[in-house]
PyMOL Python script that loads the backbone (N, CA, C, O; Angstrom):
from pymol import cmd

cmd.read_pdbstr("""\
ATOM      1  N   MET A   1      94.824 153.472  81.188  1.00  0.00           N
ATOM      2  CA  MET A   1      93.622 154.183  81.098  1.00  0.00           C
ATOM      3  C   MET A   1      92.462 153.799  81.917  1.00  0.00           C
ATOM      4  O   MET A   1      91.921 152.750  81.569  1.00  0.00           O
ATOM      5  N   PRO A   2      92.003 154.362  82.841  1.00  0.00           N
ATOM      6  CA  PRO A   2      90.757 153.880  83.603  1.00  0.00           C
ATOM      7  C   PRO A   2      89.545 153.714  82.799  1.00  0.00           C
ATOM      8  O   PRO A   2      89.198 154.604  82.022  1.00  0.00           O
ATOM      9  N   THR A   3      88.878 152.627  82.938  1.00  0.00           N
ATOM     10  CA  THR A   3      87.617 152.397  82.247  1.00  0.00           C
ATOM     11  C   THR A   3      86.327 152.476  83.278  1.00  0.00           C
ATOM     12  O   THR A   3      85.190 152.642  82.837  1.00  0.00           O
ATOM     13  N   ASP A   4      86.581 152.352  84.576  1.00  0.00           N
ATOM     14  CA  ASP A   4      85.439 152.828  85.515  1.00  0.00           C
ATOM     15  C   ASP A   4      84.952 154.148  85.249  1.00  0.00           C
ATOM     16  O   ASP A   4      85.712 155.096  85.052  1.00  0.00           O
ATOM     17  N   THR A   5      83.550 154.245  85.237  1.00  0.00           N
ATOM     18  CA  THR A   5      82.967 155.600  84.920  1.00  0.00           C
ATOM     19  C   THR A   5      83.454 156.553  85.835  1.00  0.00           C
ATOM     20  O   THR A   5      83.998 157.569  85.403  1.00  0.00           O
ATOM     21  N   SER A   6      83.290 156.294  87.424  1.00  0.00           N
ATOM     22  CA  SER A   6      83.848 157.359  88.272  1.00  0.00           C
ATOM     23  C   SER A   6      85.209 157.542  88.352  1.00  0.00           C
ATOM     24  O   SER A   6      85.633 158.614  88.784  1.00  0.00           O
ATOM     25  N   GLN A   7      86.179 156.425  87.909  1.00  0.00           N
ATOM     26  CA  GLN A   7      87.497 156.957  87.926  1.00  0.00           C
ATOM     27  C   GLN A   7      87.823 157.844  86.660  1.00  0.00           C
ATOM     28  O   GLN A   7      88.593 158.797  86.773  1.00  0.00           O
ATOM     29  N   VAL A   8      87.327 157.577  85.649  1.00  0.00           N
ATOM     30  CA  VAL A   8      87.339 158.662  84.344  1.00  0.00           C
ATOM     31  C   VAL A   8      86.665 159.752  84.574  1.00  0.00           C
ATOM     32  O   VAL A   8      86.939 160.587  83.711  1.00  0.00           O
ATOM     33  N   LEU A   9      85.808 160.185  85.440  1.00  0.00           N
ATOM     34  CA  LEU A   9      85.285 161.549  85.728  1.00  0.00           C
ATOM     35  C   LEU A   9      86.307 162.058  87.011  1.00  0.00           C
ATOM     36  O   LEU A   9      86.308 163.214  87.432  1.00  0.00           O
ATOM     37  N   HIS A  10      87.009 161.169  87.443  1.00  0.00           N
ATOM     38  CA  HIS A  10      87.995 161.865  88.487  1.00  0.00           C
ATOM     39  C   HIS A  10      89.421 162.081  87.672  1.00  0.00           C
ATOM     40  O   HIS A  10      90.228 162.933  88.042  1.00  0.00           O
ATOM     41  N   THR A  11      89.620 161.343  86.685  1.00  0.00           N
ATOM     42  CA  THR A  11      90.696 161.924  85.762  1.00  0.00           C
ATOM     43  C   THR A  11      90.676 163.300  85.042  1.00  0.00           C
ATOM     44  O   THR A  11      91.501 164.210  84.982  1.00  0.00           O
ATOM     45  N   ILE A  12      89.355 163.112  84.483  1.00  0.00           N
ATOM     46  CA  ILE A  12      89.053 164.450  83.807  1.00  0.00           C
ATOM     47  C   ILE A  12      88.953 165.554  84.998  1.00  0.00           C
ATOM     48  O   ILE A  12      89.616 166.573  84.800  1.00  0.00           O
ATOM     49  N   HIS A  13      88.327 165.496  86.021  1.00  0.00           N
ATOM     50  CA  HIS A  13      88.108 166.630  87.333  1.00  0.00           C
ATOM     51  C   HIS A  13      89.476 167.043  87.301  1.00  0.00           C
ATOM     52  O   HIS A  13      89.759 168.217  87.064  1.00  0.00           O
ATOM     53  N   THR A  14      90.604 165.922  87.585  1.00  0.00           N
ATOM     54  CA  THR A  14      91.767 166.602  87.904  1.00  0.00           C
ATOM     55  C   THR A  14      92.517 167.255  87.002  1.00  0.00           C
ATOM     56  O   THR A  14      93.415 167.982  87.427  1.00  0.00           O
ATOM     57  N   ALA A  15      92.317 167.138  85.709  1.00  0.00           N
ATOM     58  CA  ALA A  15      92.753 167.756  84.663  1.00  0.00           C
ATOM     59  C   ALA A  15      92.200 169.127  84.633  1.00  0.00           C
ATOM     60  O   ALA A  15      92.837 170.147  84.372  1.00  0.00           O
ATOM     61  N   SER A  16      90.957 169.042  84.924  1.00  0.00           N
ATOM     62  CA  SER A  16      90.270 170.555  84.748  1.00  0.00           C
ATOM     63  C   SER A  16      90.817 171.424  86.188  1.00  0.00           C
ATOM     64  O   SER A  16      90.985 172.643  86.230  1.00  0.00           O
ATOM     65  N   ASN A  17      91.007 170.602  87.162  1.00  0.00           N
ATOM     66  CA  ASN A  17      91.467 171.420  88.337  1.00  0.00           C
ATOM     67  C   ASN A  17      92.927 172.175  88.175  1.00  0.00           C
ATOM     68  O   ASN A  17      93.207 173.306  88.573  1.00  0.00           O
ATOM     69  N   ASP A  18      93.765 171.256  87.493  1.00  0.00           N
ATOM     70  CA  ASP A  18      95.026 171.470  87.161  1.00  0.00           C
ATOM     71  C   ASP A  18      95.153 172.676  86.336  1.00  0.00           C
ATOM     72  O   ASP A  18      96.054 173.483  86.566  1.00  0.00           O
ATOM     73  N   ILE A  19      94.220 172.865  85.292  1.00  0.00           N
ATOM     74  CA  ILE A  19      94.251 173.903  84.259  1.00  0.00           C
ATOM     75  C   ILE A  19      93.768 175.162  85.175  1.00  0.00           C
ATOM     76  O   ILE A  19      94.194 176.304  85.004  1.00  0.00           O
ATOM     77  N   LEU A  20      92.939 174.839  86.044  1.00  0.00           N
ATOM     78  CA  LEU A  20      92.086 176.171  86.719  1.00  0.00           C
ATOM     79  C   LEU A  20      93.445 176.574  87.434  1.00  0.00           C
ATOM     80  O   LEU A  20      93.849 177.716  87.217  1.00  0.00           O
ATOM     81  N   SER A  21      94.179 175.762  88.251  1.00  0.00           N
ATOM     82  CA  SER A  21      95.631 176.543  88.681  1.00  0.00           C
ATOM     83  C   SER A  21      96.450 177.346  88.102  1.00  0.00           C
ATOM     84  O   SER A  21      97.169 178.224  88.580  1.00  0.00           O
ATOM     85  N   GLY A  22      96.246 176.870  86.665  1.00  0.00           N
ATOM     86  CA  GLY A  22      97.114 177.971  85.956  1.00  0.00           C
ATOM     87  C   GLY A  22      96.422 179.128  85.683  1.00  0.00           C
ATOM     88  O   GLY A  22      97.122 180.141  85.694  1.00  0.00           O
ATOM     89  N   TYR A  23      95.227 179.281  85.436  1.00  0.00           N
ATOM     90  CA  TYR A  23      94.338 180.285  85.049  1.00  0.00           C
ATOM     91  C   TYR A  23      94.134 181.089  86.440  1.00  0.00           C
ATOM     92  O   TYR A  23      94.018 182.301  86.259  1.00  0.00           O
ATOM     93  N   ASP A  24      94.074 180.724  87.617  1.00  0.00           N
ATOM     94  CA  ASP A  24      93.893 181.214  88.881  1.00  0.00           C
ATOM     95  C   ASP A  24      95.187 182.134  88.892  1.00  0.00           C
ATOM     96  O   ASP A  24      95.092 183.344  89.095  1.00  0.00           O
ATOM     97  N   THR A  25      96.431 181.486  88.658  1.00  0.00           N
ATOM     98  CA  THR A  25      97.673 182.348  88.727  1.00  0.00           C
ATOM     99  C   THR A  25      97.780 183.466  87.530  1.00  0.00           C
ATOM    100  O   THR A  25      98.413 184.491  87.782  1.00  0.00           O
ATOM    101  N   MET A  26      97.284 183.331  86.456  1.00  0.00           N
ATOM    102  CA  MET A  26      97.208 184.096  85.102  1.00  0.00           C
ATOM    103  C   MET A  26      96.270 185.450  85.661  1.00  0.00           C
ATOM    104  O   MET A  26      96.699 186.600  85.750  1.00  0.00           O
ATOM    105  N   VAL A  27      95.185 185.091  85.933  1.00  0.00           N
ATOM    106  CA  VAL A  27      94.385 186.232  86.438  1.00  0.00           C
ATOM    107  C   VAL A  27      94.847 187.222  87.751  1.00  0.00           C
ATOM    108  O   VAL A  27      94.479 188.384  87.922  1.00  0.00           O
ATOM    109  N   GLU A  28      95.566 186.596  88.446  1.00  0.00           N
ATOM    110  CA  GLU A  28      96.256 187.541  89.079  1.00  0.00           C
ATOM    111  C   GLU A  28      97.515 188.331  88.731  1.00  0.00           C
ATOM    112  O   GLU A  28      97.909 189.264  89.431  1.00  0.00           O
ATOM    113  N   ARG A  29      98.211 187.867  87.474  1.00  0.00           N
ATOM    114  CA  ARG A  29      99.389 188.574  86.933  1.00  0.00           C
ATOM    115  C   ARG A  29      99.173 189.060  85.635  1.00  0.00           C
ATOM    116  O   ARG A  29     100.161 189.456  85.017  1.00  0.00           O
ATOM    117  N   ALA A  30      98.094 189.103  85.116  1.00  0.00           N
ATOM    118  CA  ALA A  30      97.568 189.331  83.708  1.00  0.00           C
ATOM    119  C   ALA A  30      97.771 191.046  83.335  1.00  0.00           C
ATOM    120  O   ALA A  30      97.546 191.915  84.178  1.00  0.00           O
ATOM    121  N   GLU A  31      98.041 191.222  82.514  1.00  0.00           N
ATOM    122  CA  GLU A  31      97.866 192.697  81.870  1.00  0.00           C
ATOM    123  C   GLU A  31      96.304 192.883  81.703  1.00  0.00           C
ATOM    124  O   GLU A  31      95.468 192.020  81.437  1.00  0.00           O
ATOM    125  N   PRO A  32      96.100 194.458  81.967  1.00  0.00           N
ATOM    126  CA  PRO A  32      94.584 194.615  81.798  1.00  0.00           C
ATOM    127  C   PRO A  32      94.054 194.087  80.473  1.00  0.00           C
ATOM    128  O   PRO A  32      93.023 193.416  80.427  1.00  0.00           O
ATOM    129  N   GLU A  33      94.725 194.377  79.464  1.00  0.00           N
ATOM    130  CA  GLU A  33      94.063 194.153  78.119  1.00  0.00           C
ATOM    131  C   GLU A  33      93.678 192.804  77.614  1.00  0.00           C
ATOM    132  O   GLU A  33      92.873 192.583  76.709  1.00  0.00           O
ATOM    133  N   ILE A  34      94.424 191.831  78.383  1.00  0.00           N
ATOM    134  CA  ILE A  34      93.848 190.440  78.281  1.00  0.00           C
ATOM    135  C   ILE A  34      93.370 189.871  79.440  1.00  0.00           C
ATOM    136  O   ILE A  34      93.221 188.650  79.498  1.00  0.00           O
ATOM    137  N   LEU A  35      93.095 190.622  80.418  1.00  0.00           N
ATOM    138  CA  LEU A  35      92.352 190.004  81.596  1.00  0.00           C
ATOM    139  C   LEU A  35      91.040 189.439  81.450  1.00  0.00           C
ATOM    140  O   LEU A  35      90.746 188.397  82.037  1.00  0.00           O
ATOM    141  N   PRO A  36      90.143 190.114  80.633  1.00  0.00           N
ATOM    142  CA  PRO A  36      88.788 189.476  80.542  1.00  0.00           C
ATOM    143  C   PRO A  36      88.768 188.028  79.615  1.00  0.00           C
ATOM    144  O   PRO A  36      87.905 187.171  79.807  1.00  0.00           O
ATOM    145  N   ILE A  37      89.840 187.887  78.587  1.00  0.00           N
ATOM    146  CA  ILE A  37      89.887 186.796  78.038  1.00  0.00           C
ATOM    147  C   ILE A  37      90.203 185.718  79.055  1.00  0.00           C
ATOM    148  O   ILE A  37      89.645 184.627  78.943  1.00  0.00           O
ATOM    149  N   ILE A  38      91.105 185.961  80.092  1.00  0.00           N
ATOM    150  CA  ILE A  38      91.507 184.771  80.806  1.00  0.00           C
ATOM    151  C   ILE A  38      90.411 184.686  81.870  1.00  0.00           C
ATOM    152  O   ILE A  38      90.220 183.657  82.519  1.00  0.00           O
ATOM    153  N   GLU A  39      89.740 185.739  82.014  1.00  0.00           N
ATOM    154  CA  GLU A  39      88.679 185.432  83.132  1.00  0.00           C
ATOM    155  C   GLU A  39      87.652 184.719  82.422  1.00  0.00           C
ATOM    156  O   GLU A  39      87.094 183.796  83.015  1.00  0.00           O
ATOM    157  N   ASP A  40      87.313 185.003  81.242  1.00  0.00           N
ATOM    158  CA  ASP A  40      86.289 184.227  80.446  1.00  0.00           C
ATOM    159  C   ASP A  40      86.688 182.522  80.349  1.00  0.00           C
ATOM    160  O   ASP A  40      85.981 181.539  80.572  1.00  0.00           O
ATOM    161  N   LEU A  41      88.089 182.628  79.932  1.00  0.00           N
ATOM    162  CA  LEU A  41      88.609 181.053  80.137  1.00  0.00           C
ATOM    163  C   LEU A  41      88.117 180.387  81.505  1.00  0.00           C
ATOM    164  O   LEU A  41      87.318 179.478  81.733  1.00  0.00           O
ATOM    165  N   GLN A  42      88.855 181.144  82.273  1.00  0.00           N
ATOM    166  CA  GLN A  42      88.769 180.486  83.844  1.00  0.00           C
ATOM    167  C   GLN A  42      87.348 180.159  84.345  1.00  0.00           C
ATOM    168  O   GLN A  42      87.196 179.234  85.143  1.00  0.00           O
ATOM    169  N   ARG A  43      86.283 180.901  83.894  1.00  0.00           N
ATOM    170  CA  ARG A  43      84.893 180.611  84.095  1.00  0.00           C
ATOM    171  C   ARG A  43      84.480 179.795  83.567  1.00  0.00           C
ATOM    172  O   ARG A  43      83.662 179.081  84.146  1.00  0.00           O
ATOM    173  N   MET A  44      84.897 179.501  82.087  1.00  0.00           N
ATOM    174  CA  MET A  44      84.367 178.268  81.272  1.00  0.00           C
ATOM    175  C   MET A  44      85.180 176.961  82.052  1.00  0.00           C
ATOM    176  O   MET A  44      84.452 175.985  82.232  1.00  0.00           O
ATOM    177  N   HIS A  45      86.377 176.847  82.459  1.00  0.00           N
ATOM    178  CA  HIS A  45      86.915 175.790  83.119  1.00  0.00           C
ATOM    179  C   HIS A  45      86.120 175.442  84.470  1.00  0.00           C
ATOM    180  O   HIS A  45      85.636 174.341  84.733  1.00  0.00           O
ATOM    181  N   ARG A  46      86.081 176.456  85.182  1.00  0.00           N
ATOM    182  CA  ARG A  46      85.368 176.239  86.304  1.00  0.00           C
ATOM    183  C   ARG A  46      83.876 175.596  86.436  1.00  0.00           C
ATOM    184  O   ARG A  46      83.483 174.816  87.303  1.00  0.00           O
ATOM    185  N   HIS A  47      83.136 176.154  85.309  1.00  0.00           N
ATOM    186  CA  HIS A  47      81.771 175.684  85.183  1.00  0.00           C
ATOM    187  C   HIS A  47      82.119 174.079  84.802  1.00  0.00           C
ATOM    188  O   HIS A  47      81.543 173.158  85.380  1.00  0.00           O
ATOM    189  N   HIS A  48      83.126 173.862  83.765  1.00  0.00           N
ATOM    190  CA  HIS A  48      83.271 172.455  83.698  1.00  0.00           C
ATOM    191  C   HIS A  48      83.551 171.630  84.927  1.00  0.00           C
ATOM    192  O   HIS A  48      82.779 170.721  85.232  1.00  0.00           O
ATOM    193  N   ALA A  49      84.634 171.909  85.657  1.00  0.00           N
ATOM    194  CA  ALA A  49      84.710 171.391  86.924  1.00  0.00           C
ATOM    195  C   ALA A  49      83.634 171.167  87.635  1.00  0.00           C
ATOM    196  O   ALA A  49      83.460 170.078  88.182  1.00  0.00           O
ATOM    197  N   THR A  50      82.706 172.234  87.731  1.00  0.00           N
ATOM    198  CA  THR A  50      81.684 171.976  88.585  1.00  0.00           C
ATOM    199  C   THR A  50      80.696 171.056  88.190  1.00  0.00           C
ATOM    200  O   THR A  50      79.989 170.526  89.047  1.00  0.00           O
ATOM    201  N   GLN A  51      80.559 170.797  86.965  1.00  0.00           N
ATOM    202  CA  GLN A  51      79.694 169.792  86.189  1.00  0.00           C
ATOM    203  C   GLN A  51      80.242 168.797  86.448  1.00  0.00           C
ATOM    204  O   GLN A  51      79.465 167.885  86.732  1.00  0.00           O
ATOM    205  N   LEU A  52      81.363 168.532  86.482  1.00  0.00           N
ATOM    206  CA  LEU A  52      81.915 167.244  86.924  1.00  0.00           C
ATOM    207  C   LEU A  52      81.904 166.538  88.150  1.00  0.00           C
ATOM    208  O   LEU A  52      81.689 165.342  88.342  1.00  0.00           O
ATOM    209  N   GLU A  53      82.189 167.521  89.028  1.00  0.00           N
ATOM    210  CA  GLU A  53      81.606 167.464  90.434  1.00  0.00           C
ATOM    211  C   GLU A  53      80.218 166.914  90.651  1.00  0.00           C
ATOM    212  O   GLU A  53      79.948 165.994  91.422  1.00  0.00           O
ATOM    213  N   ASN A  54      79.246 167.668  89.782  1.00  0.00           N
ATOM    214  CA  ASN A  54      77.753 167.103  89.705  1.00  0.00           C
ATOM    215  C   ASN A  54      77.788 165.719  89.503  1.00  0.00           C
ATOM    216  O   ASN A  54      77.151 164.961  90.235  1.00  0.00           O
ATOM    217  N   TRP A  55      78.552 165.283  88.475  1.00  0.00           N
ATOM    218  CA  TRP A  55      78.385 164.061  87.976  1.00  0.00           C
ATOM    219  C   TRP A  55      78.992 162.912  88.994  1.00  0.00           C
ATOM    220  O   TRP A  55      78.593 161.754  89.111  1.00  0.00           O
ATOM    221  N   LEU A  56      80.065 163.562  89.693  1.00  0.00           N
ATOM    222  CA  LEU A  56      80.930 162.669  90.931  1.00  0.00           C
ATOM    223  C   LEU A  56      79.780 162.298  91.821  1.00  0.00           C
ATOM    224  O   LEU A  56      79.613 161.130  92.174  1.00  0.00           O
ATOM    225  N   GLU A  57      78.953 163.309  92.201  1.00  0.00           N
ATOM    226  CA  GLU A  57      78.133 163.256  93.299  1.00  0.00           C
ATOM    227  C   GLU A  57      77.325 162.011  93.017  1.00  0.00           C
ATOM    228  O   GLU A  57      77.190 161.187  93.921  1.00  0.00           O
ATOM    229  N   ARG A  58      76.713 161.789  91.694  1.00  0.00           N
ATOM    230  CA  ARG A  58      75.849 160.864  91.419  1.00  0.00           C
ATOM    231  C   ARG A  58      76.347 159.416  91.694  1.00  0.00           C
ATOM    232  O   ARG A  58      75.582 158.460  91.816  1.00  0.00           O
ATOM    233  N   PHE A  59      77.644 159.349  91.776  1.00  0.00           N
ATOM    234  CA  PHE A  59      78.346 158.243  92.143  1.00  0.00           C
ATOM    235  C   PHE A  59      78.789 158.177  93.748  1.00  0.00           C
ATOM    236  O   PHE A  59      79.434 157.251  94.240  1.00  0.00           O
ATOM    237  N   SER A  60      78.387 159.160  94.345  1.00  0.00           N
ATOM    238  CA  SER A  60      78.419 159.080  95.750  1.00  0.00           C
ATOM    239  C   SER A  60      79.917 159.611  95.970  1.00  0.00           C
ATOM    240  O   SER A  60      80.542 159.225  96.957  1.00  0.00           O
ATOM    241  N   GLU A  61      80.460 160.450  95.097  1.00  0.00           N
ATOM    242  CA  GLU A  61      81.920 160.586  95.421  1.00  0.00           C
ATOM    243  C   GLU A  61      82.000 162.141  95.317  1.00  0.00           C
ATOM    244  O   GLU A  61      81.101 162.862  94.883  1.00  0.00           O
ATOM    245  N   THR A  62      83.209 162.543  95.781  1.00  0.00           N
ATOM    246  CA  THR A  62      83.563 163.897  95.693  1.00  0.00           C
ATOM    247  C   THR A  62      84.890 164.399  94.871  1.00  0.00           C
ATOM    248  O   THR A  62      85.815 163.587  94.863  1.00  0.00           O
ATOM    249  N   GLY A  63      85.042 165.301  94.366  1.00  0.00           N
ATOM    250  CA  GLY A  63      86.320 165.507  93.634  1.00  0.00           C
ATOM    251  C   GLY A  63      87.115 166.822  94.446  1.00  0.00           C
ATOM    252  O   GLY A  63      87.662 167.787  93.912  1.00  0.00           O
ATOM    253  N   VAL A  64      86.995 166.546  95.776  1.00  0.00           N
ATOM    254  CA  VAL A  64      87.892 167.264  96.672  1.00  0.00           C
ATOM    255  C   VAL A  64      89.179 167.409  96.437  1.00  0.00           C
ATOM    256  O   VAL A  64      89.719 168.505  96.287  1.00  0.00           O
ATOM    257  N   ASP A  65      89.869 166.092  96.379  1.00  0.00           N
ATOM    258  CA  ASP A  65      91.239 165.975  96.170  1.00  0.00           C
ATOM    259  C   ASP A  65      91.866 165.650  94.793  1.00  0.00           C
ATOM    260  O   ASP A  65      92.897 165.017  94.564  1.00  0.00           O
ATOM    261  N   ASP A  66      90.947 166.269  93.872  1.00  0.00           N
ATOM    262  CA  ASP A  66      91.196 165.998  92.377  1.00  0.00           C
ATOM    263  C   ASP A  66      92.292 167.078  91.965  1.00  0.00           C
ATOM    264  O   ASP A  66      91.924 168.136  91.456  1.00  0.00           O
ATOM    265  N   ASP A  67      93.343 166.867  92.139  1.00  0.00           N
ATOM    266  CA  ASP A  67      94.483 167.591  91.569  1.00  0.00           C
ATOM    267  C   ASP A  67      95.673 167.001  91.606  1.00  0.00           C
ATOM    268  O   ASP A  67      95.802 165.970  92.266  1.00  0.00           O
ATOM    269  N   SER A  68      96.758 167.558  90.897  1.00  0.00           N
ATOM    270  CA  SER A  68      97.925 166.793  90.904  1.00  0.00           C
ATOM    271  C   SER A  68      99.167 167.614  90.706  1.00  0.00           C
ATOM    272  O   SER A  68      98.927 168.821  90.683  1.00  0.00           O
ATOM    273  N   PHE A  69     100.276 167.326  90.575  1.00  0.00           N
ATOM    274  CA  PHE A  69     101.527 167.934  90.384  1.00  0.00           C
ATOM    275  C   PHE A  69     101.492 168.575  89.359  1.00  0.00           C
ATOM    276  O   PHE A  69     102.436 169.357  89.256  1.00  0.00           O
ATOM    277  N   ARG A  70     100.517 168.575  88.223  1.00  0.00           N
ATOM    278  CA  ARG A  70     100.564 169.359  86.893  1.00  0.00           C
ATOM    279  C   ARG A  70     100.020 170.694  87.287  1.00  0.00           C
ATOM    280  O   ARG A  70     100.484 171.702  86.753  1.00  0.00           O
ATOM    281  N   GLY A  71      99.057 170.781  88.195  1.00  0.00           N
ATOM    282  CA  GLY A  71      98.422 172.139  88.590  1.00  0.00           C
ATOM    283  C   GLY A  71      99.735 172.980  89.216  1.00  0.00           C
ATOM    284  O   GLY A  71      99.827 174.161  88.882  1.00  0.00           O
ATOM    285  N   THR A  72     100.692 172.453  90.057  1.00  0.00           N
ATOM    286  CA  THR A  72     101.725 173.161  90.574  1.00  0.00           C
ATOM    287  C   THR A  72     102.512 173.794  89.268  1.00  0.00           C
ATOM    288  O   THR A  72     102.810 174.987  89.209  1.00  0.00           O
ATOM    289  N   VAL A  73     102.806 172.851  88.243  1.00  0.00           N
ATOM    290  CA  VAL A  73     103.797 173.022  87.059  1.00  0.00           C
ATOM    291  C   VAL A  73     102.975 174.178  86.499  1.00  0.00           C
ATOM    292  O   VAL A  73     103.595 175.229  86.336  1.00  0.00           O
ATOM    293  N   ASN A  74     101.701 174.157  86.183  1.00  0.00           N
ATOM    294  CA  ASN A  74     101.201 175.109  85.423  1.00  0.00           C
ATOM    295  C   ASN A  74     101.191 176.330  86.175  1.00  0.00           C
ATOM    296  O   ASN A  74     101.378 177.343  85.501  1.00  0.00           O
ATOM    297  N   GLN A  75     100.991 176.505  87.597  1.00  0.00           N
ATOM    298  CA  GLN A  75     101.419 177.835  88.124  1.00  0.00           C
ATOM    299  C   GLN A  75     102.657 178.570  87.966  1.00  0.00           C
ATOM    300  O   GLN A  75     102.869 179.782  87.939  1.00  0.00           O
ATOM    301  N   ALA A  76     103.670 177.255  87.836  1.00  0.00           N
ATOM    302  CA  ALA A  76     105.038 177.910  87.871  1.00  0.00           C
ATOM    303  C   ALA A  76     105.316 178.417  86.295  1.00  0.00           C
ATOM    304  O   ALA A  76     106.029 179.400  86.096  1.00  0.00           O
ATOM    305  N   VAL A  77     104.781 177.771  85.336  1.00  0.00           N
ATOM    306  CA  VAL A  77     105.110 178.011  84.094  1.00  0.00           C
ATOM    307  C   VAL A  77     104.424 179.498  83.894  1.00  0.00           C
ATOM    308  O   VAL A  77     104.999 180.390  83.271  1.00  0.00           O
ATOM    309  N   VAL A  78     103.299 179.635  84.417  1.00  0.00           N
ATOM    310  CA  VAL A  78     102.785 181.114  84.370  1.00  0.00           C
ATOM    311  C   VAL A  78     103.351 182.212  84.772  1.00  0.00           C
ATOM    312  O   VAL A  78     103.336 183.299  84.194  1.00  0.00           O
ATOM    313  N   THR A  79     104.015 181.853  86.083  1.00  0.00           N
ATOM    314  CA  THR A  79     104.861 182.846  86.634  1.00  0.00           C
ATOM    315  C   THR A  79     105.960 183.151  86.154  1.00  0.00           C
ATOM    316  O   THR A  79     106.329 184.323  86.236  1.00  0.00           O
ATOM    317  N   ILE A  80     106.727 182.225  85.558  1.00  0.00           N
ATOM    318  CA  ILE A  80     108.005 182.123  84.945  1.00  0.00           C
ATOM    319  C   ILE A  80     107.619 182.943  83.295  1.00  0.00           C
ATOM    320  O   ILE A  80     108.364 183.815  82.849  1.00  0.00           O
ATOM    321  N   ARG A  81     106.752 182.623  82.786  1.00  0.00           N
ATOM    322  CA  ARG A  81     106.550 183.403  81.670  1.00  0.00           C
ATOM    323  C   ARG A  81     106.178 184.775  81.739  1.00  0.00           C
ATOM    324  O   ARG A  81     106.283 185.533  80.775  1.00  0.00           O
ATOM    325  N   ASP A  82     105.758 185.101  82.827  1.00  0.00           N
ATOM    326  CA  ASP A  82     105.281 186.566  83.178  1.00  0.00           C
ATOM    327  C   ASP A  82     106.505 187.324  83.543  1.00  0.00           C
ATOM    328  O   ASP A  82     106.423 188.510  83.865  1.00  0.00           O
TER     329      ASP A  82
END
""", "prot")
cmd.dss("prot")
cmd.show_as("cartoon", "prot")
cmd.util.cbc("prot")
cmd.orient("prot")
């Protein structure tokens, strides 16, 4: 587990981006009655990701490449469950 503050922020930002990948796919495929809930969750996670990016900027870093294979898995799971 990373202990460097900027590395911890990158780890959390990566997780947020991976979650957003799943929500982005859900929004595209959601039934109308559940779409507002998914959009609210998507907005919340996007806000968190933006806050993490702001913190990374304080360390003169960016979160541009903060994503992982898990984001692709999240998208696939959403598609398969649909």
